[in-house]
C-alpha atoms as an extended CHARMM CRD file, in Angstrom:
* protein
*
       300  EXT
         1         1  MET       CA            118.5610000000      108.6310000000       65.2000000000  PROA      1               0.0000000000
         2         2  LYS       CA            119.0450000000      110.9040000000       62.3100000000  PROA      2               0.0000000000
         3         3  LEU       CA            119.2280000000      113.9190000000       64.5220000000  PROA      3               0.0000000000
         4         4  ASP       CA            122.3600000000      115.6990000000       65.3200000000  PROA      4               0.0000000000
         5         5  GLU       CA            124.2420000000      113.9730000000       68.1920000000  PROA      5               0.0000000000
         6         6  SER       CA            124.0050000000      117.1050000000       70.4300000000  PROA      6               0.0000000000
         7         7  VAL       CA            120.2130000000      117.0960000000       70.4440000000  PROA      7               0.0000000000
         8         8  GLU       CA            118.8400000000      116.6300000000       73.9660000000  PROA      8               0.0000000000
         9         9  VAL       CA            116.5810000000      113.9850000000       74.8580000000  PROA      9               0.0000000000
        10        10  TYR       CA            114.0300000000      113.8460000000       77.7360000000  PROA      10              0.0000000000
        11        11  PRO       CA            112.4590000000      110.7180000000       79.2180000000  PROA      11              0.0000000000
        12        12  ALA       CA            108.7750000000      110.1240000000       79.1090000000  PROA      12              0.0000000000
        13        13  HSD       CA            108.8910000000      108.0110000000       82.1440000000  PROA      13              0.0000000000
        14        14  GLY       CA            110.9260000000      108.1320000000       85.3190000000  PROA      14              0.0000000000
        15        15  ALA       CA            113.3760000000      105.4320000000       86.7810000000  PROA      15              0.0000000000
        16        16  GLY       CA            111.4780000000      102.6960000000       88.6410000000  PROA      16              0.0000000000
        17        17  SER       CA            108.4240000000      102.9820000000       86.2780000000  PROA      17              0.0000000000
        18        18  LEU       CA            107.0460000000       99.5900000000       85.0900000000  PROA      18              0.0000000000
        19        19  CYS       CA            106.4880000000      101.1400000000       81.5850000000  PROA      19              0.0000000000
        20        20  GLY       CA            109.7930000000       99.6940000000       80.4190000000  PROA      20              0.0000000000
        21        21  LYS       CA            112.8230000000       97.8310000000       81.3240000000  PROA      21              0.0000000000
        22        22  TYR       CA            116.2540000000       99.3000000000       82.6010000000  PROA      22              0.0000000000
        23        23  LEU       CA            115.0060000000      102.7880000000       82.7950000000  PROA      23              0.0000000000
        24        24  SER       CA            117.7070000000      105.1900000000       83.5720000000  PROA      24              0.0000000000
        25        25  ASN       CA            117.8770000000      107.6770000000       86.6670000000  PROA      25              0.0000000000
        26        26  ASP       CA            119.0940000000      110.3560000000       84.3670000000  PROA      26              0.0000000000
        27        27  ARG       CA            116.7380000000      113.4190000000       83.9570000000  PROA      27              0.0000000000
        28        28  SER       CA            117.9470000000      114.0760000000       80.3800000000  PROA      28              0.0000000000
        29        29  SER       CA            120.3970000000      112.7030000000       77.8480000000  PROA      29              0.0000000000
        30        30  THR       CA            121.5810000000      113.3630000000       74.2300000000  PROA      30              0.0000000000
        31        31  ILE       CA            121.3260000000      111.3800000000       71.0180000000  PROA      31              0.0000000000
        32        32  ALA       CA            125.0740000000      110.7490000000       71.2810000000  PROA      32              0.0000000000
        33        33  LYS       CA            124.8940000000      109.4100000000       74.7240000000  PROA      33              0.0000000000
        34        34  GLU       CA            121.8490000000      107.1670000000       73.7900000000  PROA      34              0.0000000000
        35        35  LYS       CA            123.6710000000      105.7850000000       70.7880000000  PROA      35              0.0000000000
        36        36  LYS       CA            126.5280000000      104.7590000000       73.0100000000  PROA      36              0.0000000000
        37        37  PHE       CA            124.9280000000      103.4020000000       75.9930000000  PROA      37              0.0000000000
        38        38  ASN       CA            121.1420000000      102.4980000000       75.2060000000  PROA      38              0.0000000000
        39        39  TYR       CA            120.8810000000       98.7970000000       75.1190000000  PROA      39              0.0000000000
        40        40  ALA       CA            117.8470000000       99.0060000000       72.6960000000  PROA      40              0.0000000000
        41        41  LEU       CA            119.9550000000      100.8030000000       70.1400000000  PROA      41              0.0000000000
        42        42  LYS       CA            122.4960000000       98.1500000000       69.6920000000  PROA      42              0.0000000000
        43        43  THR       CA            122.8390000000       96.7820000000       66.1940000000  PROA      43              0.0000000000
        44        44  MET       CA            120.5880000000       93.7710000000       65.7890000000  PROA      44              0.0000000000
        45        45  SER       CA            117.9220000000       92.2670000000       63.6680000000  PROA      45              0.0000000000
        46        46  LYS       CA            114.4040000000       93.2020000000       63.7500000000  PROA      46              0.0000000000
        47        47  GLU       CA            113.4490000000       89.6490000000       65.2520000000  PROA      47              0.0000000000
        48        48  ALA       CA            116.1470000000       90.0500000000       67.8080000000  PROA      48              0.0000000000
        49        49  PHE       CA            114.8570000000       93.4920000000       68.8180000000  PROA      49              0.0000000000
        50        50  ILE       CA            111.3010000000       92.2840000000       69.2290000000  PROA      50              0.0000000000
        51        51  GLU       CA            112.4740000000       89.2800000000       71.3050000000  PROA      51              0.0000000000
        52        52  MET       CA            114.8140000000       91.3960000000       73.4600000000  PROA      52              0.0000000000
        53        53  LEU       CA            111.9820000000       93.9550000000       74.0540000000  PROA      53              0.0000000000
        54        54  LEU       CA            109.1980000000       91.5080000000       74.8250000000  PROA      54              0.0000000000
        55        55  THR       CA            111.3670000000       89.1630000000       77.2760000000  PROA      55              0.0000000000
        56        56  ASP       CA            110.8250000000       89.4390000000       80.8630000000  PROA      56              0.0000000000
        57        57  LEU       CA            108.2860000000       92.2840000000       80.7970000000  PROA      57              0.0000000000
        58        58  PRO       CA            106.9570000000       93.1660000000       84.1560000000  PROA      58              0.0000000000
        59        59  GLU       CA            103.3050000000       92.6480000000       84.9000000000  PROA      59              0.0000000000
        60        60  VAL       CA            100.9200000000       95.5660000000       84.3870000000  PROA      60              0.0000000000
        61        61  PRO       CA            100.1460000000       97.0970000000       87.6630000000  PROA      61              0.0000000000
        62        62  ALA       CA             96.4860000000       97.6210000000       88.6980000000  PROA      62              0.0000000000
        63        63  TYR       CA             96.9920000000      101.3920000000       88.8410000000  PROA      63              0.0000000000
        64        64  PHE       CA             97.7470000000      101.7830000000       85.2220000000  PROA      64              0.0000000000
        65        65  SER       CA             94.1210000000      101.7930000000       84.1270000000  PROA      65              0.0000000000
        66        66  LYS       CA             93.2820000000      104.5470000000       86.6450000000  PROA      66              0.0000000000
        67        67  ASP       CA             96.2490000000      106.4800000000       85.3140000000  PROA      67              0.0000000000
        68        68  ALA       CA             95.1740000000      106.1520000000       81.7400000000  PROA      68              0.0000000000
        69        69  GLU       CA             91.7780000000      107.7740000000       82.7670000000  PROA      69              0.0000000000
        70        70  LEU       CA             93.5890000000      110.6310000000       84.5920000000  PROA      70              0.0000000000
        71        71  ASN       CA             95.7660000000      111.0550000000       81.3450000000  PROA      71              0.0000000000
        72        72  ARG       CA             92.5170000000      111.3420000000       79.2430000000  PROA      72              0.0000000000
        73        73  GLN       CA             91.0160000000      113.9310000000       81.7010000000  PROA      73              0.0000000000
        74        74  GLY       CA             94.3310000000      115.9090000000       81.8300000000  PROA      74              0.0000000000
        75        75  ALA       CA             96.5400000000      115.7640000000       84.7950000000  PROA      75              0.0000000000
        76        76  ALA       CA             97.0330000000      118.8510000000       86.9270000000  PROA      76              0.0000000000
        77        77  ARG       CA            100.3750000000      120.6470000000       86.8140000000  PROA      77              0.0000000000
        78        78  LEU       CA            102.6000000000      119.4950000000       89.6820000000  PROA      78              0.0000000000
        79        79  ASP       CA            103.0360000000      123.1550000000       91.0290000000  PROA      79              0.0000000000
        80        80  SER       CA             99.1170000000      123.5030000000       91.2100000000  PROA      80              0.0000000000
        81        81  LEU       CA             98.9720000000      120.7940000000       93.9500000000  PROA      81              0.0000000000
        82        82  GLU       CA             98.4810000000      121.8340000000       97.5110000000  PROA      82              0.0000000000
        83        83  ARG       CA            101.6770000000      121.5720000000       99.3620000000  PROA      83              0.0000000000
        84        84  PRO       CA            101.6530000000      119.0250000000      102.2940000000  PROA      84              0.0000000000
        85        85  ARG       CA            101.9350000000      120.6470000000      105.8230000000  PROA      85              0.0000000000
        86        86  ALA       CA            105.1110000000      120.1730000000      107.9130000000  PROA      86              0.0000000000
        87        87  MET       CA            103.7900000000      118.9280000000      111.2800000000  PROA      87              0.0000000000
        88        88  ASN       CA            105.2980000000      118.4600000000      114.7290000000  PROA      88              0.0000000000
        89        89  ALA       CA            105.0170000000      115.0730000000      116.3830000000  PROA      89              0.0000000000
        90        90  ALA       CA            101.8930000000      115.9540000000      118.5890000000  PROA      90              0.0000000000
        91        91  ASP       CA             99.8450000000      117.2200000000      115.3750000000  PROA      91              0.0000000000
        92        92  PHE       CA            101.2340000000      114.4600000000      113.3340000000  PROA      92              0.0000000000
        93        93  ARG       CA            100.0490000000      111.7390000000      115.8780000000  PROA      93              0.0000000000
        94        94  LYS       CA             96.5210000000      113.4390000000      115.8630000000  PROA      94              0.0000000000
        95        95  GLU       CA             96.3950000000      113.3490000000      112.0440000000  PROA      95              0.0000000000
        96        96  LEU       CA             97.5950000000      109.7060000000      112.0520000000  PROA      96              0.0000000000
        97        97  GLU       CA             94.6370000000      108.8290000000      114.5710000000  PROA      97              0.0000000000
        98        98  SER       CA             92.2050000000      110.2630000000      112.2260000000  PROA      98              0.0000000000
        99        99  GLY       CA             92.8180000000      107.3530000000      109.7580000000  PROA      99              0.0000000000
       100       100  ALA       CA             95.4170000000      108.6810000000      107.3720000000  PROA      100             0.0000000000
       101       101  LEU       CA             98.0080000000      106.2080000000      105.9170000000  PROA      101             0.0000000000
       102       102  LEU       CA            101.5240000000      106.6600000000      107.2460000000  PROA      102             0.0000000000
       103       103  LEU       CA            103.9460000000      106.0110000000      104.4520000000  PROA      103             0.0000000000
       104       104  ASP       CA            107.5020000000      105.6400000000      105.5040000000  PROA      104             0.0000000000
       105       105  ILE       CA            109.8500000000      106.2530000000      102.6700000000  PROA      105             0.0000000000
       106       106  ARG       CA            113.1230000000      105.6100000000      104.4640000000  PROA      106             0.0000000000
       107       107  ASN       CA            115.1910000000      102.6270000000      103.1690000000  PROA      107             0.0000000000
       108       108  THR       CA            115.3000000000      100.2030000000      106.2070000000  PROA      108             0.0000000000
       109       109  SER       CA            115.6980000000       96.6810000000      104.4600000000  PROA      109             0.0000000000
       110       110  ASN       CA            119.0190000000       96.0700000000      106.0720000000  PROA      110             0.0000000000
       111       111  SER       CA            118.7990000000       98.1660000000      109.1640000000  PROA      111             0.0000000000
       112       112  THR       CA            117.1550000000       98.1100000000      112.6300000000  PROA      112             0.0000000000
       113       113  ALA       CA            115.8370000000      101.5240000000      112.3560000000  PROA      113             0.0000000000
       114       114  GLY       CA            112.7560000000      102.2090000000      114.4770000000  PROA      114             0.0000000000
       115       115  ARG       CA            109.3250000000      102.5930000000      112.8010000000  PROA      115             0.0000000000
       116       116  ILE       CA            106.0890000000      104.0010000000      113.7530000000  PROA      116             0.0000000000
       117       117  LYS       CA            103.5830000000      101.0530000000      114.4200000000  PROA      117             0.0000000000
       118       118  GLY       CA            101.0410000000      100.7690000000      111.4210000000  PROA      118             0.0000000000
       119       119  SER       CA            103.2650000000      102.4030000000      108.8060000000  PROA      119             0.0000000000
       120       120  LEU       CA            103.7410000000      101.0930000000      105.3030000000  PROA      120             0.0000000000
       121       121  ASN       CA            107.4580000000      101.1250000000      104.4810000000  PROA      121             0.0000000000
       122       122  ILE       CA            108.2110000000      101.7110000000      100.7540000000  PROA      122             0.0000000000
       123       123  GLY       CA            111.7260000000      103.0070000000      100.3190000000  PROA      123             0.0000000000
       124       124  LEU       CA            112.4730000000      105.7690000000       98.0150000000  PROA      124             0.0000000000
       125       125  SER       CA            115.5850000000      104.1340000000       96.5830000000  PROA      125             0.0000000000
       126       126  GLY       CA            113.7390000000      101.3170000000       94.7610000000  PROA      126             0.0000000000
       127       127  GLN       CA            110.5510000000      101.3000000000       92.3700000000  PROA      127             0.0000000000
       128       128  PHE       CA            108.8340000000      103.6280000000       95.0110000000  PROA      128             0.0000000000
       129       129  ALA       CA            106.1160000000      105.1320000000       92.7880000000  PROA      129             0.0000000000
       130       130  SER       CA            105.1870000000      101.7070000000       91.1010000000  PROA      130             0.0000000000
       131       131  TRP       CA            104.7820000000       99.8880000000       94.5450000000  PROA      131             0.0000000000
       132       132  ALA       CA            102.7760000000      102.8190000000       96.0070000000  PROA      132             0.0000000000
       133       133  GLY       CA            100.5200000000      102.9200000000       93.0160000000  PROA      133             0.0000000000
       134       134  SER       CA            100.0130000000       99.2070000000       93.3850000000  PROA      134             0.0000000000
       135       135  LEU       CA             99.4230000000       99.1600000000       97.0620000000  PROA      135             0.0000000000
       136       136  ILE       CA             97.7190000000      102.3990000000       98.0250000000  PROA      136             0.0000000000
       137       137  GLU       CA             94.1930000000      103.1770000000       96.9880000000  PROA      137             0.0000000000
       138       138  PHE       CA             93.7990000000      106.3680000000       95.1870000000  PROA      138             0.0000000000
       139       139  GLY       CA             92.4640000000      109.2570000000       97.1890000000  PROA      139             0.0000000000
       140       140  THR       CA             93.8250000000      107.8530000000      100.5110000000  PROA      140             0.0000000000
       141       141  PRO       CA             94.9440000000      110.7240000000      102.8500000000  PROA      141             0.0000000000
       142       142  ILE       CA             98.7000000000      110.0890000000      103.1450000000  PROA      142             0.0000000000
       143       143  LEU       CA            101.3280000000      111.2240000000      105.8880000000  PROA      143             0.0000000000
       144       144  LEU       CA            104.9310000000      110.9610000000      104.9400000000  PROA      144             0.0000000000
       145       145  ILE       CA            107.9690000000      110.2040000000      107.1000000000  PROA      145             0.0000000000
       146       146  GLY       CA            111.4430000000      110.4830000000      105.4780000000  PROA      146             0.0000000000
       147       147  GLU       CA            115.0660000000      111.2120000000      106.1960000000  PROA      147             0.0000000000
       148       148  ASP       CA            114.9710000000      114.9040000000      105.3200000000  PROA      148             0.0000000000
       149       149  LEU       CA            112.9900000000      117.5450000000      103.1890000000  PROA      149             0.0000000000
       150       150  LEU       CA            114.8100000000      116.6130000000       99.9480000000  PROA      150             0.0000000000
       151       151  SER       CA            113.5110000000      112.9640000000      100.1530000000  PROA      151             0.0000000000
       152       152  ILE       CA            109.9810000000      114.2540000000      101.1000000000  PROA      152             0.0000000000
       153       153  ASN       CA            109.9240000000      116.5780000000       98.1130000000  PROA      153             0.0000000000
       154       154  GLU       CA            111.2130000000      113.6710000000       95.9130000000  PROA      154             0.0000000000
       155       155  ALA       CA            108.3760000000      111.3350000000       97.2220000000  PROA      155             0.0000000000
       156       156  ILE       CA            105.6600000000      113.9140000000       96.6130000000  PROA      156             0.0000000000
       157       157  ARG       CA            106.8930000000      114.3860000000       93.1000000000  PROA      157             0.0000000000
       158       158  ARG       CA            107.1150000000      110.6530000000       92.3340000000  PROA      158             0.0000000000
       159       159  LEU       CA            103.7830000000      109.7760000000       93.8650000000  PROA      159             0.0000000000
       160       160  ALA       CA            102.0980000000      112.4860000000       91.6710000000  PROA      160             0.0000000000
       161       161  ARG       CA            103.7100000000      110.8190000000       88.5540000000  PROA      161             0.0000000000
       162       162  VAL       CA            101.3790000000      107.6860000000       89.1760000000  PROA      162             0.0000000000
       163       163  GLY       CA             98.4200000000      109.8230000000       90.0440000000  PROA      163             0.0000000000
       164       164  ILE       CA             98.6770000000      109.8180000000       93.9920000000  PROA      164             0.0000000000
       165       165  GLU       CA             98.1540000000      113.5350000000       94.8580000000  PROA      165             0.0000000000
       166       166  SER       CA             96.6130000000      113.0510000000       98.3640000000  PROA      166             0.0000000000
       167       167  VAL       CA             99.7670000000      113.6190000000      100.5960000000  PROA      167             0.0000000000
       168       168  VAL       CA             98.2720000000      115.7300000000      103.5170000000  PROA      168             0.0000000000
       169       169  ALA       CA            101.4860000000      116.2430000000      105.6260000000  PROA      169             0.0000000000
       170       170  TYR       CA            104.8780000000      115.0980000000      106.7460000000  PROA      170             0.0000000000
       171       171  LEU       CA            106.7520000000      114.7550000000      110.0150000000  PROA      171             0.0000000000
       172       172  LYS       CA            108.9800000000      117.7120000000      110.5220000000  PROA      172             0.0000000000
       173       173  ASN       CA            112.4150000000      116.5280000000      111.4510000000  PROA      173             0.0000000000
       174       174  GLY       CA            111.5440000000      112.8500000000      110.8200000000  PROA      174             0.0000000000
       175       175  ILE       CA            111.6160000000      109.9040000000      113.1430000000  PROA      175             0.0000000000
       176       176  SER       CA            113.9370000000      111.7400000000      115.4940000000  PROA      176             0.0000000000
       177       177  GLU       CA            111.1600000000      114.3080000000      116.2260000000  PROA      177             0.0000000000
       178       178  TRP       CA            108.7290000000      111.3330000000      117.2070000000  PROA      178             0.0000000000
       179       179  ILE       CA            111.4510000000      109.8290000000      119.3920000000  PROA      179             0.0000000000
       180       180  LYS       CA            112.2030000000      112.9670000000      121.1890000000  PROA      180             0.0000000000
       181       181  GLU       CA            108.5450000000      113.5330000000      122.0860000000  PROA      181             0.0000000000
       182       182  GLY       CA            108.5540000000      110.2830000000      123.7600000000  PROA      182             0.0000000000
       183       183  TYR       CA            106.2510000000      108.3990000000      121.2980000000  PROA      183             0.0000000000
       184       184  GLU       CA            106.7070000000      104.6360000000      120.6900000000  PROA      184             0.0000000000
       185       185  VAL       CA            108.7510000000      103.0900000000      117.7200000000  PROA      185             0.0000000000
       186       186  GLU       CA            109.0140000000       99.3910000000      116.7230000000  PROA      186             0.0000000000
       187       187  THR       CA            112.2600000000       97.7890000000      115.8780000000  PROA      187             0.0000000000
       188       188  HSD       CA            112.6260000000       96.5320000000      112.4650000000  PROA      188             0.0000000000
       189       189  SER       CA            113.3820000000       92.8520000000      113.0100000000  PROA      189             0.0000000000
       190       190  SER       CA            115.6160000000       91.1150000000      110.4290000000  PROA      190             0.0000000000
       191       191  ILE       CA            117.4000000000       87.9100000000      109.8520000000  PROA      191             0.0000000000
       192       192  GLY       CA            120.6290000000       86.9510000000      107.9110000000  PROA      192             0.0000000000
       193       193  VAL       CA            120.5510000000       83.9100000000      105.6400000000  PROA      193             0.0000000000
       194       194  ASP       CA            122.9150000000       81.9170000000      107.8860000000  PROA      194             0.0000000000
       195       195  GLU       CA            120.5520000000       82.4820000000      110.8520000000  PROA      195             0.0000000000
       196       196  LEU       CA            117.6840000000       81.6700000000      108.5330000000  PROA      196             0.0000000000
       197       197  LYS       CA            119.1060000000       78.3220000000      107.7440000000  PROA      197             0.0000000000
       198       198  ASN       CA            119.6170000000       77.5760000000      111.3770000000  PROA      198             0.0000000000
       199       199  VAL       CA            115.9000000000       78.5780000000      112.1500000000  PROA      199             0.0000000000
       200       200  MET       CA            114.5970000000       76.5010000000      109.3520000000  PROA      200             0.0000000000
       201       201  ALA       CA            116.3890000000       73.3660000000      110.5290000000  PROA      201             0.0000000000
       202       202  ASN       CA            115.2620000000       73.7270000000      114.1750000000  PROA      202             0.0000000000
       203       203  GLU       CA            111.9190000000       75.4830000000      113.9260000000  PROA      203             0.0000000000
       204       204  SER       CA            109.1900000000       73.5790000000      111.7620000000  PROA      204             0.0000000000
       205       205  ALA       CA            106.6730000000       76.2630000000      112.5820000000  PROA      205             0.0000000000
       206       206  LEU       CA            108.5040000000       78.8880000000      110.6300000000  PROA      206             0.0000000000
       207       207  LEU       CA            106.6550000000       79.9710000000      107.3340000000  PROA      207             0.0000000000
       208       208  LEU       CA            109.0190000000       81.3720000000      104.7210000000  PROA      208             0.0000000000
       209       209  LEU       CA            107.1500000000       83.7170000000      102.4480000000  PROA      209             0.0000000000
       210       210  ASP       CA            108.7530000000       84.5540000000       99.0170000000  PROA      210             0.0000000000
       211       211  VAL       CA            107.1270000000       87.8050000000       97.6550000000  PROA      211             0.0000000000
       212       212  ARG       CA            108.8910000000       87.7820000000       94.1970000000  PROA      212             0.0000000000
       213       213  ARG       CA            106.9340000000       87.5910000000       91.0360000000  PROA      213             0.0000000000
       214       214  LYS       CA            106.0840000000       84.0110000000       89.9230000000  PROA      214             0.0000000000
       215       215  ARG       CA            108.4290000000       83.8890000000       87.1020000000  PROA      215             0.0000000000
       216       216  GLU       CA            111.3280000000       84.7820000000       89.5070000000  PROA      216             0.0000000000
       217       217  TYR       CA            110.1430000000       82.1860000000       92.0450000000  PROA      217             0.0000000000
       218       218  ASP       CA            109.7750000000       79.5670000000       89.2740000000  PROA      218             0.0000000000
       219       219  ALA       CA            113.2990000000       80.0640000000       88.2090000000  PROA      219             0.0000000000
       220       220  GLY       CA            114.6600000000       79.3250000000       91.6300000000  PROA      220             0.0000000000
       221       221  HSD       CA            113.5040000000       79.4150000000       95.3640000000  PROA      221             0.0000000000
       222       222  ILE       CA            114.1240000000       78.0090000000       98.6640000000  PROA      222             0.0000000000
       223       223  GLN       CA            112.4410000000       74.5750000000       98.9550000000  PROA      223             0.0000000000
       224       224  THR       CA            109.9820000000       75.3100000000      101.5810000000  PROA      224             0.0000000000
       225       225  ALA       CA            109.0320000000       78.7980000000      100.5670000000  PROA      225             0.0000000000
       226       226  ILE       CA            105.5090000000       79.6010000000       99.6030000000  PROA      226             0.0000000000
       227       227  ASN       CA            104.9460000000       82.2830000000       96.8470000000  PROA      227             0.0000000000
       228       228  ILE       CA            102.5520000000       85.2330000000       97.1140000000  PROA      228             0.0000000000
       229       229  PRO       CA            103.8570000000       88.1050000000       95.0110000000  PROA      229             0.0000000000
       230       230  LEU       CA            103.9110000000       91.5480000000       96.6750000000  PROA      230             0.0000000000
       231       231  ASP       CA            101.2340000000       93.0310000000       94.4990000000  PROA      231             0.0000000000
       232       232  GLN       CA             98.8670000000       90.1830000000       95.4170000000  PROA      232             0.0000000000
       233       233  LEU       CA             99.7330000000       89.8880000000       99.1540000000  PROA      233             0.0000000000
       234       234  GLY       CA             96.8610000000       91.9710000000      100.3750000000  PROA      234             0.0000000000
       235       235  LYS       CA             94.2990000000       89.6870000000       98.6630000000  PROA      235             0.0000000000
       236       236  HSD       CA             95.7680000000       86.5780000000      100.3670000000  PROA      236             0.0000000000
       237       237  LEU       CA             96.3850000000       87.6390000000      103.8320000000  PROA      237             0.0000000000
       238       238  HSD       CA             93.4620000000       85.4120000000      105.0200000000  PROA      238             0.0000000000
       239       239  GLU       CA             95.4040000000       82.3100000000      103.7840000000  PROA      239             0.0000000000
       240       240  ILE       CA             98.4400000000       83.0500000000      106.1890000000  PROA      240             0.0000000000
       241       241  PRO       CA             97.9540000000       81.5700000000      109.6220000000  PROA      241             0.0000000000
       242       242  ARG       CA             97.7910000000       84.5600000000      112.0310000000  PROA      242             0.0000000000
       243       243  ASP       CA            100.0730000000       82.8440000000      114.6010000000  PROA      243             0.0000000000
       244       244  SER       CA            102.7510000000       82.0260000000      112.2520000000  PROA      244             0.0000000000
       245       245  LYS       CA            106.3600000000       83.0080000000      112.7110000000  PROA      245             0.0000000000
       246       246  LEU       CA            107.0930000000       84.5430000000      109.3380000000  PROA      246             0.0000000000
       247       247  ALA       CA            110.3880000000       85.2090000000      107.4420000000  PROA      247             0.0000000000
       248       248  VAL       CA            109.8810000000       87.2520000000      104.3010000000  PROA      248             0.0000000000
       249       249  ILE       CA            112.1860000000       87.1490000000      101.1640000000  PROA      249             0.0000000000
       250       250  CYS       CA            112.6260000000       88.7440000000       97.8790000000  PROA      250             0.0000000000
       251       251  THR       CA            115.7030000000       89.1950000000       95.7320000000  PROA      251             0.0000000000
       252       252  GLY       CA            117.6630000000       91.7740000000       97.7570000000  PROA      252             0.0000000000
       253       253  GLY       CA            115.3330000000       92.8790000000      100.6230000000  PROA      253             0.0000000000
       254       254  TYR       CA            113.3780000000       95.8570000000       99.0790000000  PROA      254             0.0000000000
       255       255  ARG       CA            110.0770000000       94.1840000000       98.4470000000  PROA      255             0.0000000000
       256       256  SER       CA            110.2390000000       91.8720000000      101.5880000000  PROA      256             0.0000000000
       257       257  THR       CA            110.4840000000       95.2110000000      103.5000000000  PROA      257             0.0000000000
       258       258  ILE       CA            107.3850000000       96.4350000000      102.1500000000  PROA      258             0.0000000000
       259       259  ALA       CA            105.7240000000       93.0610000000      102.6020000000  PROA      259             0.0000000000
       260       260  LYS       CA            106.7690000000       93.0240000000      106.1390000000  PROA      260             0.0000000000
       261       261  SER       CA            105.2930000000       96.3080000000      106.9130000000  PROA      261             0.0000000000
       262       262  LEU       CA            102.0360000000       95.3910000000      105.1860000000  PROA      262             0.0000000000
       263       263  LEU       CA            101.8180000000       92.2450000000      107.2980000000  PROA      263             0.0000000000
       264       264  GLU       CA            102.3600000000       94.1090000000      110.6310000000  PROA      264             0.0000000000
       265       265  ARG       CA             99.7750000000       96.6930000000      109.5860000000  PROA      265             0.0000000000
       266       266  ASN       CA             97.4050000000       93.7550000000      109.2490000000  PROA      266             0.0000000000
       267       267  GLY       CA             98.0450000000       92.3230000000      112.7620000000  PROA      267             0.0000000000
       268       268  PHE       CA            100.7590000000       89.9280000000      111.9610000000  PROA      268             0.0000000000
       269       269  ALA       CA            102.8880000000       90.0590000000      115.1160000000  PROA      269             0.0000000000
       270       270  ASP       CA            106.0140000000       87.8600000000      114.3090000000  PROA      270             0.0000000000
       271       271  VAL       CA            107.5670000000       88.9280000000      111.0600000000  PROA      271             0.0000000000
       272       272  MET       CA            111.1970000000       89.0750000000      110.0060000000  PROA      272             0.0000000000
       273       273  ASN       CA            112.7600000000       90.4950000000      106.9350000000  PROA      273             0.0000000000
       274       274  VAL       CA            115.4770000000       88.2470000000      105.2340000000  PROA      274             0.0000000000
       275       275  ARG       CA            118.4380000000       90.5620000000      104.7630000000  PROA      275             0.0000000000
       276       276  GLY       CA            120.2780000000       90.5210000000      101.3380000000  PROA      276             0.0000000000
       277       277  GLY       CA            117.1660000000       88.1770000000      100.0140000000  PROA      277             0.0000000000
       278       278  MET       CA            117.7620000000       85.4740000000       97.5620000000  PROA      278             0.0000000000
       279       279  ALA       CA            120.9790000000       87.1830000000       96.3120000000  PROA      279             0.0000000000
       280       280  SER       CA            122.5200000000       86.4500000000       99.8370000000  PROA      280             0.0000000000
       281       281  TRP       CA            120.9550000000       82.9550000000       99.7270000000  PROA      281             0.0000000000
       282       282  GLN       CA            122.6330000000       82.1120000000       96.5760000000  PROA      282             0.0000000000
       283       283  ASN       CA            125.9680000000       83.6880000000       97.3530000000  PROA      283             0.0000000000
       284       284  SER       CA            126.0740000000       81.4740000000      100.4420000000  PROA      284             0.0000000000
       285       285  SER       CA            125.9250000000       78.3430000000       98.2390000000  PROA      285             0.0000000000
       286       286  CYS       CA            122.4640000000       77.4620000000       99.3400000000  PROA      286             0.0000000000
       287       287  GLU       CA            120.4460000000       75.0150000000       97.1740000000  PROA      287             0.0000000000
       288       288  LEU       CA            117.3290000000       76.1440000000       95.1720000000  PROA      288             0.0000000000
       289       289  SER       CA            114.1580000000       74.2940000000       93.8120000000  PROA      289             0.0000000000
       290       290  LYS       CA            112.6410000000       74.7940000000       90.4750000000  PROA      290             0.0000000000
       291       291  LYS       CA            109.2560000000       75.1530000000       89.1670000000  PROA      291             0.0000000000
       292       292  ASP       CA            108.9910000000       71.5110000000       88.0520000000  PROA      292             0.0000000000
       293       293  GLU       CA            110.1030000000       69.9510000000       91.2310000000  PROA      293             0.0000000000
       294       294  SER       CA            107.2110000000       68.2250000000       93.4290000000  PROA      294             0.0000000000
       295       295  THR       CA            108.5630000000       69.9950000000       96.6020000000  PROA      295             0.0000000000
       296       296  VAL       CA            107.2290000000       73.4510000000       95.6880000000  PROA      296             0.0000000000
       297       297  CYS       CA            104.4980000000       74.7960000000       97.7430000000  PROA      297             0.0000000000
       298       298  SER       CA            102.5690000000       77.9480000000       96.2970000000  PROA      298             0.0000000000
       299       299  ILE       CA             99.5350000000       79.7130000000       97.2710000000  PROA      299             0.0000000000
       300       300  THR       CA             97.5110000000       80.7810000000       94.1050000000  PROA      300             0.0000000000
């Protein structure tokens, strides 16, 4: 902070990283800008700073330890990585049938956009790299489907930041190419909070799955919801009845979209994403349950 205010500042972590809180999307800054806008540089006591910095820290993702080892070895330069191939729909389908993971990076939480069966949908707009690192095993061959080449390049760069350097190819011209060739797509089924309330009132078989972190769930949740945080969902799939009609909810729809695609990849057939998530639920003046209430049901 003693440096001249014109000095440029470059981030050590990208937006969406779980290495810190409220990380900016900016690729660069200045000392002057940080002094003006950085929440951690406001005048406060040492004790207040410590409390502010350590409150509500995210859990450490499983891939962090792998990244630490990669850093010790020395990460390769981004421009030294083999460039993924642009594939037409027919070749893309053959590659998919060979066992590669199809990663759909489009943001489909509040849409009915068609998706290729078996794809894992992690939208580029949110904590894309962190969730990819948490849910995708390192070394897994990856096929990408996105809106355009710009988003594909951004995904490749952000995946590399967390150590995922195994993108094999991407679908040239995106989902429109797939549909044009007559290949099947699935509709992204979703439900609004008003409709959800009606379904909950009339269908006792509905299972509401809250995939937020435990502390978020404990702070307030829908009474009948069970809690399996997204990063633990893969380990608890066997605890969810296969014939259940599922509605998946998070804060705003981003994580529940990922969870929905993960469930469908693992054979769950009747899964809906709750549009707008808990934010919409609360905006509609719906009641919440808290951690200490006996009605809470949670899978641990």
